[in-house]
ROVO-864194 format. One line per 10 residues: number of its first residue (from 1); for each residue x, y, z of C-alpha. Coordinates in pm, whole numbers, plus 50000, padded with zeros to 5 digits. Example, Ala and Ser with C-alpha at 12.3 -4.5 7.8 and 13.67 -1.06 7.14 Angstrom:
1> 51230:49550:50780; 51367:49894:50714
//
This chain:
1> 22116:62892:86832; 21775:62742:86745; 21679:62418:86922; 21418:62157:86837; 21294:61981:87151; 21163:61624:87145; 20955:61504:87440; 21091:61259:87694; 21082:60890:87601; 21108:61000:87242
11> 20909:60804:86984; 20947:60805:86607; 20687:61078:86557; 20863:61337:86773; 21199:61239:86619; 21066:61241:86261; 20902:61581:86310; 21224:61718:86460; 21433:61591:86170; 21195:61754:85921
21> 21209:62084:86111; 21588:62076:86106; 21564:62087:85726; 21317:62373:85731; 21545:62569:85964; 21906:62499:85868; 22138:62526:86165; 21876:62423:86420; 21981:62135:86647; 21767:61851:86783
31> 21760:61780:87158; 21632:61451:87297; 21516:61579:87635; 21521:61246:87818; 21510:60881:87716; 21364:60715:87413; 21168:60408:87307; 21387:60099:87261; 21312:60088:86887; 21411:60454:86854
41> 21727:60382:87053; 21813:60090:86824; 21747:60302:86518; 21967:60588:86637; 22245:60346:86723; 22287:60309:86347; 22172:60647:86217; 22253:60906:86484; 22521:61074:86275; 22272:61141:85996
51> 22075:61392:86201; 22149:61727:86369; 22139:61590:86724; 22297:61761:87022; 22319:61648:87385; 22119:61860:87628; 22423:61906:87848; 22617:62040:87548; 22377:62332:87498; 22498:62681:87594
61> 22180:62823:87740; 22274:63186:87680; 22296:63123:87306; 21942:62982:87271; 21737:63208:87046; 21431:63015:86924; 21277:62691:87053; 21074:62449:86845; 20868:62196:87045; 20733:61889:86868
71> 20462:61636:86961; 20370:61772:87303; 20204:62075:87456; 20312:62009:87816; 20627:62143:87976; 20673:61847:88209; 20724:61622:87904; 21042:61812:87818; 21230:61703:88132; 21492:61949:88252
81> 21469:62135:87922; 21147:62285:88058; 21366:62551:88221; 21451:62687:87875; 21088:62790:87821; 21124:63083:88062; 21455:63230:87945; 21482:63612:87938; 21507:63810:87610; 21829:63783:87411
91> 21978:64095:87255; 21660:64282:87354; 21431:64042:87164; 21190:63790:87311; 21278:63431:87234; 21024:63260:87008; 20865:62929:87108; 20702:62754:86813; 20495:62445:86893; 20382:62161:86664
101> 20140:61891:86781; 19843:61683:86669; 19666:61626:87002; 19365:61856:86974; 19223:61745:87306; 19517:61893:87496; 19533:62257:87604; 19892:62240:87733; 20094:62482:87945; 20385:62564:87712
111> 20383:62944:87651; 20413:62918:87274; 20428:63230:87060; 20314:63028:86758; 20109:62709:86762; 20050:62458:86484; 19804:62206:86629; 19582:62025:86381; 19378:61705:86368; 19614:61473:86183
121> 19744:61131:86273; 20105:61236:86333; 20290:61560:86403; 20536:61463:86129; 20253:61512:85878; 20238:61883:85965; 20611:61918:85901; 20590:61731:85570; 20320:61970:85454; 20539:62268:85539
131> 20826:62111:85347; 20599:62065:85046; 20476:62425:85065; 20821:62578:85105; 20893:62829:84827; 21227:62660:84756; 21254:62281:84721; 21392:62124:85039; 21576:61802:84949; 21572:61512:85193
141> 21820:61231:85226; 21693:60873:85234; 21771:60858:85609; 21571:61175:85679; 21273:61056:85471; 21289:60716:85645; 21272:60847:86002; 20989:61083:85909; 20799:60797:85742; 20851:60591:86057
151> 20694:60874:86257; 20377:60860:86050; 20368:60479:86034; 20405:60431:86408; 20165:60704:86520; 19893:60603:86272; 19939:60227:86300; 20047:60224:85936; 19738:60432:85849; 19493:60208:86038
161> 19424:60402:86359; 19097:60595:86395; 19266:60936:86400; 19444:60876:86065; 19358:61127:85794; 19401:61158:85419; 19671:61414:85492; 19880:61146:85667; 19853:60916:85367; 19952:61198:85132
171> 20250:61289:85350; 20363:60927:85361; 20337:60902:84983; 20555:61210:84942; 20818:61068:85180; 20827:60745:84980; 20893:60957:84672; 21184:61120:84858; 21349:60782:84906; 21222:60644:85239
181> 21361:60294:85294; 21072:60045:85301; 21283:59767:85445; 21402:59983:85734; 21046:60090:85799; 20933:59729:85817; 21215:59644:86059; 21131:59920:86306; 20752:59933:86279; 20728:59564:86380
191> 21060:59495:86551; 20942:59193:86750; 21005:59130:87121; 21350:59119:87276; 21448:58806:87472; 21380:58985:87801; 21034:59097:87684; 20960:58744:87566; 21029:58621:87919; 20796:58885:88058
201> 20531:58782:87803; 20501:58441:87974; 20454:58612:88311; 20195:58850:88170; 19990:58573:88012; 20004:58367:88333; 19892:58654:88561; 19653:58819:88314; 19313:58916:88457; 19023:58942:88211
211> 18668:59054:88268; 18368:59119:88047; 18157:59422:88119; 17860:59524:87902; 17999:59313:87620; 18338:59480:87654; 18659:59284:87727; 18899:59447:87972; 19234:59280:88051; 19501:59395:88293
221> 19810:59280:88478; 20047:59429:88736; 20410:59318:88712; 20660:59340:88998; 21002:59424:88851; 21338:59492:89011; 21409:59782:88776; 21263:59979:88489; 21238:59769:88171; 21247:59959:87840
231> 21018:59848:87561; 20712:59762:87771; 20498:59958:87526; 20582:59703:87258; 20488:59425:87497; 20157:59598:87575; 20071:59627:87206; 20166:59263:87148; 19950:59133:87434; 19655:59353:87338
241> 19658:59208:86987; 19719:58855:87111; 19429:58855:87358; 19197:59063:87137; 19105:59266:87444; 18909:59585:87389; 19138:59750:87646; 19458:59613:87793; 19644:59773:88085; 20004:59674:88154
251> 20111:59795:88496; 20463:59758:88637; 20601:59847:88983; 20973:59890:89038; 21236:60080:89236; 21119:60129:89597; 21227:60471:89725; 21343:60577:90073; 21005:60739:90128; 20838:60399:90097
261> 20691:60486:89761; 20742:60281:89449; 20779:60389:89094; 20494:60266:88878; 20410:60283:88509; 20087:60187:88335; 20062:60145:87959; 19716:60127:87800; 19610:59998:87464; 19261:60003:87312
271> 19127:59833:87000; 18898:60128:86941; 18595:59900:86918; 18291:60037:86744; 18100:59933:87055; 18289:60183:87272; 18326:60502:87070; 18342:60728:87375; 18634:60551:87547; 18945:60770:87525
281> 19259:60647:87702; 19423:60987:87685; 19135:61143:87880; 19146:60864:88138; 19522:60881:88192; 19556:61259:88194; 19416:61323:88548; 19688:61088:88681; 19962:61279:88504; 19980:61068:88191
291> 19845:61102:87841; 19889:60999:87480; 19629:60911:87219; 19270:60786:87241; 19392:60430:87174; 19738:60440:87329; 19839:60618:87649; 20078:60578:87943; 20161:60726:88281; 20441:60712:88537
301> 20378:60787:88905; 20521:60740:89251; 20284:60572:89493; 20272:60360:89808; 19987:60155:89667; 20033:60058:89298; 19738:59820:89313; 19505:60101:89415; 19622:60319:89125; 19556:60041:88876
311> 19222:59959:89040; 19104:60319:89020; 19198:60334:88653; 19005:60012:88586; 18706:60160:88768; 18725:60474:88555; 18731:60262:88240; 18421:60073:88351; 18240:60401:88406; 18327:60510:88051
321> 18191:60194:87891; 17844:60278:87762; 17554:60041:87796; 17559:59819:87493; 17258:59845:87260; 17022:59553:87291; 16809:59371:87038; 16494:59559:87143; 16656:59883:87021; 16793:59735:86698
331> 16514:59509:86581; 16258:59581:86315; 15902:59530:86429; 15645:59410:86344; 15800:59120:86156; 15674:59050:85808; 15557:58688:85828; 15407:58426:85600; 15252:58083:85657; 15425:57755:85567
341> 15166:57703:85290; 15253:58032:85116; 15385:57965:84769; 15736:58053:84657; 15592:58293:84398; 15385:58480:84656; 15682:58497:84893; 15890:58646:84612; 15624:58914:84551; 15618:59002:84921
351> 15997:59038:84926; 15976:59270:84627; 15698:59472:84784; 15875:59541:85112; 16238:59528:85002; 16325:59254:85251; 16597:58993:85210; 16410:58720:85396; 16078:58630:85558; 15985:58464:85885
361> 15748:58168:85859; 15493:58121:86140; 15202:57884:86199; 14843:57985:86276; 14930:58043:86642; 15210:58282:86545; 15485:58040:86652; 15805:58070:86452; 15856:57772:86222; 16144:57884:86002
371> 16301:58151:85785; 16323:58166:85408; 16582:58391:85248; 16585:58561:84912; 16855:58315:84804; 16630:58020:84897; 16347:58170:84691; 16572:58244:84394; 16691:57882:84385; 16334:57751:84397
381> 16224:57988:84120; 16526:57886:83910; 16404:57528:83921; 16047:57626:83835; 15888:57568:84178; 15705:57899:84208; 15382:57716:84309; 15554:57504:84578; 15497:57595:84948; 15782:57767:85129
391> 15789:57504:85402; 15991:57281:85171; 16264:57544:85128; 16277:57733:85456; 16549:57692:85719; 16406:57531:86033; 16719:57506:86249; 16726:57858:86381; 16935:58069:86614; 16716:58313:86804
401> 16774:58592:87053; 16573:58774:87318; 16494:59148:87330; 16770:59192:87591; 17050:59024:87391; 17339:59269:87365; 17498:59394:87045; 17829:59208:87103; 17642:58881:87153; 17440:58944:86836
411> 17760:59015:86647; 17918:58695:86778; 17619:58483:86668; 17613:58632:86319; 17985:58593:86264; 18013:58246:86419; 17719:58093:86233; 17718:58319:85924; 17359:58422:85992; 17206:58719:85814
421> 16902:58761:86038; 16814:58668:86396; 16451:58639:86510; 16376:58804:86844; 16153:58595:87068; 15986:58709:87391; 15798:58443:87585; 15793:58234:87271; 15637:58507:87058; 15809:58661:86758
431> 15839:59033:86842; 16110:59147:86600; 16406:59059:86383; 16765:59186:86375; 16942:59169:86040; 17305:59196:85945; 17225:59539:85804; 17088:59647:86143; 17412:59538:86307; 17641:59709:86057
441> 17435:60027:86065; 17458:60045:86445; 17833:59988:86444; 17883:60244:86168; 17662:60502:86336; 17849:60474:86665; 18179:60510:86486; 18057:60800:86274; 17953:60996:86582; 18320:61050:86653
451> 18420:61147:86302; 18163:61370:86134; 18247:61739:86108; 18121:62030:85908; 17957:62368:85913; 17617:62312:86066; 17549:62342:86439; 17562:61968:86493; 17906:61957:86328; 18041:62255:86516
461> 17933:62119:86851; 18010:61752:86792; 18339:61780:86976; 18158:61885:87296; 17986:61552:87352; 17812:61256:87193; 17527:61313:86953; 17233:61259:87195; 17345:61528:87437; 17439:61767:87156
471> 17105:61723:86979; 16911:61754:87302; 17090:62078:87390; 17033:62205:87036; 16660:62134:87057; 16619:62284:87402; 16830:62593:87334; 16701:62677:86988; 16331:62595:86994; 16080:62847:87122
481> 15997:62766:87488; 15627:62716:87412; 15709:62472:87131; 15961:62292:87352; 15696:62257:87624; 15452:62107:87376; 15712:61854:87257; 15803:61758:87613; 15433:61706:87690; 15404:61480:87387
491> 15714:61285:87495; 15582:61239:87849; 15243:61118:87726; 15411:60874:87486; 15635:60733:87760; 15331:60677:87983; 15191:60452:87710; 15519:60268:87654; 15582:60429:87316; 15871:60614:87155
501> 15811:60945:86983; 16040:61113:86731; 16073:61455:86574; 16124:61372:86208; 16182:61510:85862; 16209:61871:85758; 16213:62023:86106; 16521:61815:86197; 16687:61904:85868; 16616:62274:85904
511> 16725:62274:86268; 17064:62138:86166; 17091:62392:85885; 16938:62693:86056; 17262:62880:86128; 17396:62805:85783; 17103:62908:85570; 16878:63139:85768; 17128:63362:85943; 16996:63280:86289
521> 17213:63370:86582; 17310:63097:86831; 17070:63244:87091; 16774:63303:86859; 16469:63092:86947; 16291:62915:86662; 15918:62867:86625; 15844:62633:86336; 15499:62645:86180; 15504:62281:86068
531> 15622:61990:86284; 15613:61615:86209; 15609:61362:86493; 15615:60983:86454; 15502:60740:86724; 15671:60401:86725; 15428:60207:86939; 15157:60062:86724; 15209:59718:86876; 15092:59856:87213
541> 14808:60070:87079; 14457:60009:87209; 14154:60048:86984; 14300:60312:86757; 14628:60409:86598; 14893:60526:86840; 14935:60859:86662; 14566:60939:86687; 14546:60839:87052; 14849:61050:87139
551> 14711:61352:86949; 14391:61335:87152; 14591:61313:87474; 14798:61618:87377; 14483:61812:87294; 14369:61767:87653; 14670:61974:87761; 14631:62225:87477; 14255:62277:87432; 14312:62566:87187
561> 14435:62316:86930; 14196:62173:86672; 14221:61802:86595; 14198:61643:86251; 14212:61264:86208; 14299:61076:85891; 14219:60716:85976; 14335:60560:85651; 14691:60681:85701; 14684:60644:86081
571> 14768:61011:86122; 14632:61303:86319; 14699:61675:86303; 14683:61938:86577; 14630:62292:86452; 14687:62616:86638; 14569:62936:86467; 14730:63260:86584; 14777:63115:86931; 14925:63356:87183
581> 15216:63122:87263; 15252:62893:86961; 15137:63122:86683; 15001:62936:86380; 15129:62581:86411; 15051:62253:86235; 15168:61934:86408; 15130:61605:86223; 15135:61302:86452; 15159:60972:86269
591> 15197:60613:86370; 15518:60472:86222; 15422:60323:85890; 15554:60188:85566; 15429:60250:85214; 15414:60045:84898; 15326:60167:84549; 15147:59879:84372; 15230:60035:84033; 15391:60356:83905
601> 15219:60685:83998; 14961:60502:84210; 14853:60603:84556; 15067:60430:84816; 14928:60149:85026; 15004:60215:85392; 15071:59972:85677; 15183:60010:86038; 15555:59962:86084; 15858:60075:86287
611> 16044:60406:86296; 16322:60257:86085; 16083:60151:85810; 15897:60480:85845; 16215:60672:85768; 16294:60432:85486; 15970:60526:85307; 16073:60892:85283; 16201:61063:84974; 16553:61199:85038
621> 16826:61123:85287; 16819:61475:85432; 16448:61425:85513; 16499:61078:85662; 16636:61212:85991; 16471:61173:86331; 16544:61279:86688; 16416:61068:86976; 16221:61273:87230; 16158:60992:87479
631> 16382:60796:87713; 16607:60610:87691; 16848:60790:87457; 16670:61126:87452; 16819:61336:87176; 16945:61036:86977; 16975:61132:86612; 16859:60854:86380; 17039:60873:86049; 17019:60537:85873
641> 17087:60662:85522; 17369:60917:85544; 17154:61228:85570; 17403:61414:85789; 17683:61355:85540; 17461:61473:85256; 17378:61788:85453; 17749:61840:85495; 17817:61785:85125; 17510:61987:85017
651> 17357:61699:84821; 17002:61589:84747; 17010:61208:84739; 16706:60992:84680; 16654:60684:84897; 16521:60444:84634; 16610:60382:84272; 16242:60366:84167; 16133:60658:84383; 16065:60895:84092
661> 15876:60630:83898; 15658:60548:84198; 15588:60916:84267; 15683:61158:83987; 15614:61459:84209; 15937:61377:84390; 16124:61511:84087; 15981:61853:84165; 16051:61810:84535; 16412:61720:84464
671> 16461:62030:84252; 16278:62250:84501; 16496:62139:84791; 16813:62165:84585; 16744:62524:84476; 16601:62637:84807; 16895:62505:85010; 17164:62579:84755; 17233:62205:84718; 17316:61991:84415
681> 17137:61683:84290; 17357:61386:84367; 17470:61237:84031; 17302:60899:84081; 16982:61072:84188; 16984:61284:83873; 17034:60971:83664; 16727:60816:83832; 16529:61126:83729; 16643:61092:83368
691> 16550:60723:83375; 16204:60794:83515; 16135:61057:83250; 16265:60833:82971; 16041:60549:83093; 15728:60738:82987; 15632:60899:83312; 15368:61123:83154; 15172:60823:83031; 15179:60675:83384
701> 15049:60999:83531; 14772:61043:83275; 14657:60683:83309; 14619:60728:83684; 14467:61075:83694; 14110:60947:83725; 14198:60683:83982; 14447:60871:84197; 14334:61228:84266; 14596:61241:84542
711> 14867:61229:84273; 14712:61532:84103; 14694:61709:84438; 15061:61635:84511; 15172:61751:84168; 14973:62074:84188; 15107:62136:84539; 15467:62096:84425; 15408:62328:84131; 15257:62582:84369
721> 15552:62559:84610; 15798:62605:84324; 15620:62888:84143; 15533:63094:84450; 15890:63082:84586; 16141:63361:84535; 16366:63108:84358; 16101:62997:84107; 16305:63099:83804; 16612:62899:83908
731> 16398:62599:83998; 16220:62614:83664; 16558:62628:83492; 16660:62302:83659; 16327:62136:83582; 16362:62239:83219; 16717:62107:83202; 16595:61773:83340; 16303:61779:83090; 16077:61726:83392
741> 15797:61942:83252; 15683:61637:83057; 15511:61539:83383; 15254:61803:83282; 15246:61731:82911; 15487:61554:82672; 15503:61862:82447; 15567:62118:82720; 15908:62271:82664; 16072:62590:82784
751> 16150:62777:82463; 16330:63115:82465; 15995:63280:82392; 15828:63108:82686; 16111:63214:82917; 16054:63575:82813; 15682:63540:82875; 15741:63396:83224; 15978:63677:83322; 15736:63932:83177
761> 15446:63787:83380; 15648:63788:83701; 15743:64154:83656; 15390:64256:83564; 15227:64083:83859; 15484:64220:84098; 15427:64574:83964; 15049:64605:83930; 14934:64354:84197; 15139:64456:84497
771> 14855:64356:84729; 14874:63997:84596; 14502:63990:84523; 14577:63737:84248; 14735:63394:84280; 15066:63477:84116; 15188:63116:84110; 14868:63008:83936; 14907:63275:83668; 15262:63153:83602
781> 15136:62794:83580; 14858:62894:83342; 15114:63070:83126; 15315:62747:83108; 15004:62551:83010; 14907:62819:82758; 15215:62732:82555; 15044:62406:82458; 14803:62359:82171; 14459:62509:82252
791> 14290:62171:82265; 14531:62047:82532; 14522:62342:82772; 14192:62273:82943; 14271:61903:82979; 14598:61972:83157; 14437:62231:83384; 14156:61991:83466; 14402:61711:83531; 14586:61933:83781
801> 14251:62014:83949; 14292:62385:83895; 13989:62604:83982; 13697:62608:83739; 13766:62965:83631; 14125:62871:83551; 14014:62575:83340; 13762:62795:83159; 14019:63071:83104; 14269:62831:82946
811> 14007:62649:82743; 13892:62975:82578; 14225:63157:82574; 14274:63119:82198; 13935:63278:82121; 13996:63548:82382; 14332:63635:82228; 14178:63651:81883; 13898:63877:82001; 14128:64118:82180
821> 14373:64124:81890; 14084:64215:81660; 13930:64477:81888; 14218:64683:82022; 14370:64796:81689; 14038:64959:81603; 14034:65162:81924; 14170:65515:81904; 14065:65634:82250; 14137:65491:82599
831> 13767:65474:82673; 13718:65239:82380; 14001:65016:82503; 13846:65004:82851; 13510:64911:82702; 13678:64633:82505; 13878:64489:82794; 13648:64535:83093; 13467:64201:83037; 13790:64011:83104
841> 13945:63940:83443; 14298:64050:83529; 14445:63698:83502; 14321:63665:83146; 14467:63998:83045; 14804:63913:83202; 14813:63590:83003; 14716:63764:82680; 14957:64050:82740; 15253:63826:82807
851> 15184:63635:82485; 15113:63939:82261; 15329:64164:82047; 15470:64486:82190; 15202:64725:82062; 14912:64518:82192; 15098:64447:82515; 15154:64820:82574; 14780:64884:82554; 14704:64596:82790
861> 14957:64714:83046; 14815:65070:83025; 14474:64924:83097; 14590:64712:83390; 14818:64971:83548; 14626:65293:83481; 14300:65301:83289; 14127:65022:83485; 14215:65205:83806; 14111:65553:83690
871> 13792:65703:83841; 13589:66009:83728; 13575:66319:83953; 13210:66244:84040; 13056:65918:84157; 12699:65802:84217; 12663:65976:84552; 12777:66301:84396; 12514:66265:84125; 12239:66220:84384
881> 12349:66536:84563; 12336:66720:84232; 11974:66615:84189; 12007:66317:83961; 11776:66032:84047; 11889:65669:84007; 11731:65519:83701; 11792:65384:83355; 12004:65689:83264; 12215:65674:83578
891> 12454:65412:83436; 12483:65605:83109; 12576:65921:83297; 12848:65742:83497; 12990:65580:83183; 12998:65918:83008; 13190:66069:83301; 13432:65773:83300; 13494:65791:82927; 13548:66165:82938
901> 13796:66123:83220; 13984:65844:83036; 13997:66046:82715; 14131:66354:82894; 13819:66567:82836; 13765:66631:83207; 13986:66620:83512; 13822:66831:83783; 13485:66837:83958; 13395:67165:83793
911> 13472:67024:83450; 13260:66720:83529; 12966:66935:83640; 12995:67144:83328; 12983:66826:83117; 12672:66713:83300; 12498:67044:83242; 12576:67024:82871; 12476:66662:82811; 12242:66579:83098
921> 12082:66904:83219; 11865:66875:83529; 11638:67163:83423
//
């Protein structure tokens, strides 16, 4: 006999899973091991005969062969049926115990031979999936589909609980297709309160205790009952929803025992607030012998002091409530302000420049006078008042907050008064602003910390703790100790000055991807050669930018580092060259800043800003990541734009729609990152690239070349990074597909012939220049440019600020090719070919060879690989020893020896000496 065991106080999930298993294993019987929820009891009063139920006392123990346990991993939740878990073998075979559950956080003590434990919202979902995957269709009756659907509905809150997955929704859909009764589901999912529970509701509401702690509402009550009352879980859910408490505890004491103890039960319900992502009722109840789900748990104990049990649980909950974020941590600072006399038109231009949705209006003393929103400005512009001052349109009745206002209070103000932005005042001064976007981002980020999974280290370890601790451990464990020490020194110096410092950009991205893409082992220490740090503390800086001041302070601790300062961009760089501990390391330290491109392809204008705005100015979401190195919240991962999710999905996503128009070099960066990391361009991002190219990007670049040398430098740098990489060919393929080579010239196109030339050049350089004495990437770039009309080649090279010899080589390439093509066919000896080609450098000959026909190319390759390297048996020193004096004939003698060697006339020293005696006797 096979038995399917439901846990005690059976709910719809354990019953639904058991019913589904009984169809997968015909002949198996379902055992309710002890008690059931009132709604389950009511349901079975009508439908018991539809299912393969058997009383526990009716089971013949000796006939038990296999046991299936559903919705629990603990033996004590099977009541007296726990004894069946240790039965001896039957007919010489061990009995099988197969367990199904969806509580990943539980280890359990049931000695299962097979375990099916997965992160879904209901155990019934696992059984539905097995039914769907069964090789033979398993038909369900309407009653069977209904009870299984109830299991998913109840355990997922009708697909609304945090632990609900897509798999639950799919399973529920399939059950509806099998005939689940919607009306019955509605009756038992929300059955309402019985008359007795309605009486208790009045008592609960009268005795209810409520407290607010760190913006978190905790309600609790302890009932004194004469006996156990079934259905209290329904009452707990009802009260929790009615009072809108973040956590509600319903305690009940009943049945005094001879020992003086009382029976006590506590039922907990949590709203799963985004403000308390770490609160897990199951974890809190489990040490007391209870358990359940993160948002719903219960326990039953015997105690002489029920009040103490409840009090200790309340204390544990308080300890789990994190400190609520405050406005100082959420606000953007400094605040972009205007004066009351600023015109509507100018205010509109400022909004466009900085991407804000509103502006604070202050007087000459800096006192806040009002706020004008984008909507206010749009209305004024619609009526033609672009020259009117903003003071006539701004809102002057303002709600403000202080830097210490908590997130729940901010949320309440915004919702109550429908406010999109709240100025932050400290001692009457405007120090920041919190927007609705700031609020939503914080709530979403806290919620996402519990949900994100994936393949990178941060995803694999997310289950071990909240993001800050995981990131901090990852940094400490994976970075080289010397680099870690340097970062900790920087953090300490920043804290002493009241600043925050962040590790930002590529180093954070690569740290999260290191195991996935570089094959590093979990214990391997990493020593980056390029680190970016951002200081968010400009508002407390002294006479110079915070980044520069901090760099100088760090240099005092690391005197081997060289300091470079770039005042215009408020940045500094510390450079170590072949340092004994840090190797060759470049550390950029910048004050948090924001950028604005006044027109396409221009140099950006830079202003001091906050870390949030600093990240917003970056190119792609995967590069807009930062880790806080200072307290509080050391190790906090800042991800305002979904970078972690894009890392998980292997996507390159641009931050701004006009990003590629503002800086065309980002097209090359996008492709380079995509190919290097094995990512894909996100579809919208690729459409932005197409739009930028179609908008005439080449004309923008050319018009700015004289005024913005930095643009030329950035473009040449990106071309260098692409062409010198091992993946250059794949990257160039993508750039060609995007038609992005028009950034160099509108007529530059990768034809089949040009592809062959590029591959030919790569092979040639790799073969004959193994020492990398030439700039291979530059030769490949010159070959691209050489595909243009002769008159355009030098201009493009000059525009890219290539070296003078490169510009000259490309400018005269057409005449060089003509000269070589005319000379070589007339040469019938190698020495003649060497004489004809020796005036040209190797780069020129590679370019000509790659673009020539096969016969000419063969001669050029022979020259590069062999003839140019061939030396005669005797050199100048040998001639001196033989009695030849340096003079006007010395060069002629050496050339004669070389030519004879090349033409195969001599090969040994003796043959060379004999030649000398014949043609240049010494008498």
